[in-house]
C-alpha atoms as a printed R data frame, in Angstrom:
    type eleno elety resid chain resno       x      y       z
1   ATOM     1    CA   MET     A     1 -57.671 72.021 -41.843
2   ATOM     2    CA   ALA     A     2 -56.826 68.467 -42.857
3   ATOM     3    CA   ASN     A     3 -53.637 66.902 -41.541
4   ATOM     4    CA   PHE     A     4 -53.226 64.697 -44.583
5   ATOM     5    CA   GLU     A     5 -52.112 65.346 -48.135
6   ATOM     6    CA   ILE     A     6 -54.525 65.413 -51.094
7   ATOM     7    CA   PRO     A     7 -52.614 66.275 -54.292
8   ATOM     8    CA   ASP     A     8 -54.584 68.340 -56.811
9   ATOM     9    CA   ASP     A     9 -53.297 66.370 -59.817
10  ATOM    10    CA   LEU     A    10 -54.920 63.052 -58.839
11  ATOM    11    CA   LEU     A    11 -58.416 61.586 -59.038
12  ATOM    12    CA   TYR     A    12 -59.999 59.827 -56.056
13  ATOM    13    CA   THR     A    13 -62.626 57.264 -55.094
14  ATOM    14    CA   PRO     A    14 -65.005 57.478 -52.125
15  ATOM    15    CA   GLU     A    15 -63.212 54.322 -50.853
16  ATOM    16    CA   ASP     A    16 -59.908 56.243 -50.527
17  ATOM    17    CA   GLU     A    17 -57.993 55.094 -53.586
18  ATOM    18    CA   TRP     A    18 -56.239 57.512 -55.939
19  ATOM    19    CA   ALA     A    19 -55.535 57.308 -59.675
20  ATOM    20    CA   ARG     A    20 -52.882 59.165 -61.669
21  ATOM    21    CA   GLY     A    21 -53.455 59.013 -65.413
22  ATOM    22    CA   ASP     A    22 -50.781 58.898 -68.079
23  ATOM    23    CA   GLY     A    23 -52.600 58.309 -71.348
24  ATOM    24    CA   ASP     A    24 -54.539 55.051 -71.005
25  ATOM    25    CA   ARG     A    25 -52.512 53.922 -67.977
26  ATOM    26    CA   PHE     A    26 -53.398 54.792 -64.424
27  ATOM    27    CA   HIS     A    27 -51.164 54.292 -61.401
28  ATOM    28    CA   VAL     A    28 -53.328 53.378 -58.415
29  ATOM    29    CA   GLY     A    29 -52.743 53.544 -54.667
30  ATOM    30    CA   ILE     A    30 -54.427 54.481 -51.416
31  ATOM    31    CA   THR     A    31 -54.653 58.022 -50.116
32  ATOM    32    CA   ASP     A    32 -52.689 59.591 -47.305
33  ATOM    33    CA   TYR     A    33 -55.925 59.738 -45.314
34  ATOM    34    CA   ALA     A    34 -56.436 55.977 -45.776
35  ATOM    35    CA   GLN     A    35 -52.895 54.997 -44.832
36  ATOM    36    CA   GLN     A    36 -53.112 57.157 -41.695
37  ATOM    37    CA   GLN     A    37 -56.404 55.512 -40.724
38  ATOM    38    CA   LEU     A    38 -54.960 52.031 -41.285
39  ATOM    39    CA   GLY     A    39 -51.710 52.585 -39.401
40  ATOM    40    CA   ASP     A    40 -48.627 50.498 -40.108
41  ATOM    41    CA   ILE     A    41 -49.152 48.515 -43.326
42  ATOM    42    CA   VAL     A    42 -47.866 44.927 -43.019
43  ATOM    43    CA   PHE     A    43 -49.161 43.254 -46.213
44  ATOM    44    CA   VAL     A    44 -50.607 44.144 -49.616
45  ATOM    45    CA   ASP     A    45 -52.344 41.436 -51.667
46  ATOM    46    CA   LEU     A    46 -51.595 42.260 -55.312
47  ATOM    47    CA   PRO     A    47 -53.573 41.000 -58.313
48  ATOM    48    CA   GLU     A    48 -51.882 39.140 -61.160
49  ATOM    49    CA   VAL     A    49 -50.506 41.131 -64.076
50  ATOM    50    CA   GLY     A    50 -52.919 40.548 -66.948
51  ATOM    51    CA   SER     A    51 -55.989 40.252 -64.736
52  ATOM    52    CA   GLU     A    52 -59.053 42.368 -65.469
53  ATOM    53    CA   VAL     A    53 -60.433 44.775 -62.880
54  ATOM    54    CA   THR     A    54 -63.766 46.574 -62.833
55  ATOM    55    CA   GLN     A    55 -64.238 50.084 -61.515
56  ATOM    56    CA   GLY     A    56 -65.673 49.988 -57.998
57  ATOM    57    CA   GLN     A    57 -64.911 46.290 -57.501
58  ATOM    58    CA   VAL     A    58 -62.356 44.758 -55.126
59  ATOM    59    CA   PHE     A    59 -58.958 44.030 -56.690
60  ATOM    60    CA   GLY     A    60 -56.940 43.231 -53.570
61  ATOM    61    CA   VAL     A    61 -56.526 43.565 -49.837
62  ATOM    62    CA   ILE     A    62 -54.320 45.727 -47.653
63  ATOM    63    CA   GLU     A    63 -53.506 44.688 -44.092
64  ATOM    64    CA   SER     A    64 -52.237 46.814 -41.248
65  ATOM    65    CA   VAL     A    65 -51.613 46.236 -37.579
66  ATOM    66    CA   LYS     A    66 -55.122 47.645 -36.992
67  ATOM    67    CA   ALA     A    67 -57.300 46.308 -39.809
68  ATOM    68    CA   VAL     A    68 -57.741 44.435 -43.071
69  ATOM    69    CA   SER     A    69 -59.309 46.499 -45.854
70  ATOM    70    CA   ASP     A    70 -60.404 45.793 -49.407
71  ATOM    71    CA   LEU     A    71 -58.826 47.736 -52.268
72  ATOM    72    CA   TYR     A    72 -61.277 49.007 -54.895
73  ATOM    73    CA   ALA     A    73 -60.389 49.672 -58.524
74  ATOM    74    CA   PRO     A    74 -60.837 53.349 -59.382
75  ATOM    75    CA   VAL     A    75 -60.902 52.477 -63.093
76  ATOM    76    CA   SER     A    76 -61.745 49.447 -65.223
77  ATOM    77    CA   GLY     A    77 -59.182 47.702 -67.391
78  ATOM    78    CA   GLN     A    78 -56.261 45.318 -67.354
79  ATOM    79    CA   VAL     A    79 -53.590 45.232 -64.668
80  ATOM    80    CA   VAL     A    80 -50.357 45.831 -66.589
81  ATOM    81    CA   GLU     A    81 -47.995 46.297 -63.644
82  ATOM    82    CA   VAL     A    82 -47.895 45.644 -59.905
83  ATOM    83    CA   ASN     A    83 -45.535 47.187 -57.376
84  ATOM    84    CA   GLU     A    84 -43.429 44.114 -56.575
85  ATOM    85    CA   GLU     A    85 -41.507 46.079 -53.929
86  ATOM    86    CA   LEU     A    86 -44.577 45.955 -51.685
87  ATOM    87    CA   ALA     A    87 -44.074 42.209 -51.179
88  ATOM    88    CA   ASP     A    88 -40.930 42.890 -49.156
89  ATOM    89    CA   ARG     A    89 -41.639 46.473 -48.103
90  ATOM    90    CA   PRO     A    90 -45.389 47.053 -47.600
91  ATOM    91    CA   GLU     A    91 -44.480 50.010 -45.374
92  ATOM    92    CA   LEU     A    92 -43.763 51.976 -48.583
93  ATOM    93    CA   VAL     A    93 -47.495 52.685 -48.619
94  ATOM    94    CA   ASN     A    94 -47.095 54.512 -45.291
95  ATOM    95    CA   GLU     A    95 -43.851 56.217 -46.245
96  ATOM    96    CA   ASP     A    96 -44.816 57.496 -49.719
97  ATOM    97    CA   CYS     A    97 -48.406 56.594 -50.639
98  ATOM    98    CA   TYR     A    98 -48.441 58.866 -53.709
99  ATOM    99    CA   GLY     A    99 -44.973 57.868 -54.921
100 ATOM   100    CA   ASP     A   100 -43.023 54.670 -54.229
101 ATOM   101    CA   GLY     A   101 -46.044 53.210 -52.395
102 ATOM   102    CA   TRP     A   102 -48.229 52.934 -55.518
103 ATOM   103    CA   ILE     A   103 -49.969 49.552 -55.810
104 ATOM   104    CA   ILE     A   104 -50.905 48.721 -59.432
105 ATOM   105    CA   VAL     A   105 -51.072 50.181 -62.943
106 ATOM   106    CA   ILE     A   106 -54.276 49.675 -64.943
107 ATOM   107    CA   ASP     A   107 -54.604 50.112 -68.714
108 ATOM   108    CA   THR     A   108 -58.078 51.538 -69.361
109 ATOM   109    CA   ARG     A   109 -57.893 50.903 -73.130
110 ATOM   110    CA   GLY     A   110 -59.022 54.405 -73.975
111 ATOM   111    CA   GLU     A   111 -61.895 54.683 -71.512
112 ATOM   112    CA   ASP     A   112 -61.948 58.018 -69.673
113 ATOM   113    CA   PRO     A   113 -62.917 57.391 -66.045
114 ATOM   114    CA   SER     A   114 -62.550 60.993 -64.880
115 ATOM   115    CA   ASP     A   115 -66.291 61.730 -64.828
116 ATOM   116    CA   SER     A   116 -66.900 59.014 -62.254
117 ATOM   117    CA   LEU     A   117 -64.025 59.951 -59.916
118 ATOM   118    CA   LEU     A   118 -63.589 62.771 -57.419
119 ATOM   119    CA   ASP     A   119 -61.205 65.681 -57.810
120 ATOM   120    CA   ALA     A   120 -59.146 66.799 -54.798
121 ATOM   121    CA   ALA     A   121 -61.745 69.283 -53.521
122 ATOM   122    CA   ALA     A   122 -64.607 66.768 -53.765
123 ATOM   123    CA   TYR     A   123 -62.509 64.076 -52.048
124 ATOM   124    CA   LEU     A   124 -61.602 66.453 -49.200
125 ATOM   125    CA   LYS     A   125 -65.297 67.293 -48.750
126 ATOM   126    CA   HIS     A   126 -66.124 63.563 -48.745
127 ATOM   127    CA   VAL     A   127 -63.520 62.860 -46.036
128 ATOM   128    CA   ASP     A   128 -64.681 65.831 -43.956
129 ATOM   129    CA   GLU     A   129 -68.307 64.648 -44.133
130 ATOM   130    CA   ARG     A   130 -67.325 61.170 -42.906
131 ATOM   131    CA   SER     A   131 -65.333 62.645 -40.040
132 ATOM   132    CA   GLU     A   132 -68.239 64.703 -38.669
């Protein structure tokens, strides 16, 4: 059994990002699995509010004591909010990756990305396959 949390109400990417939809807006962050693999987060490079992101493309970088990793947009659209708290407290990603440690909010302008993302069961299977 996995020793990381994968909430059923989120959508996931194969690159370990999650997306929580609320209408056209999606909060985005990295999964519990990803933050555990990275270790202590020391910096998150956030995009500018108003910038456009494309699903599957890099929108930022997250740095830990172990590694530097790209962040991939789970959905396409415009960045309408960034988690400014991460500038001073990047460790929020480790402490609460599905809550206070969210990274950005993307407005998808009515596009439904759910068909191209993984549900919790598919993401768990994907992680298990990589771990074998």
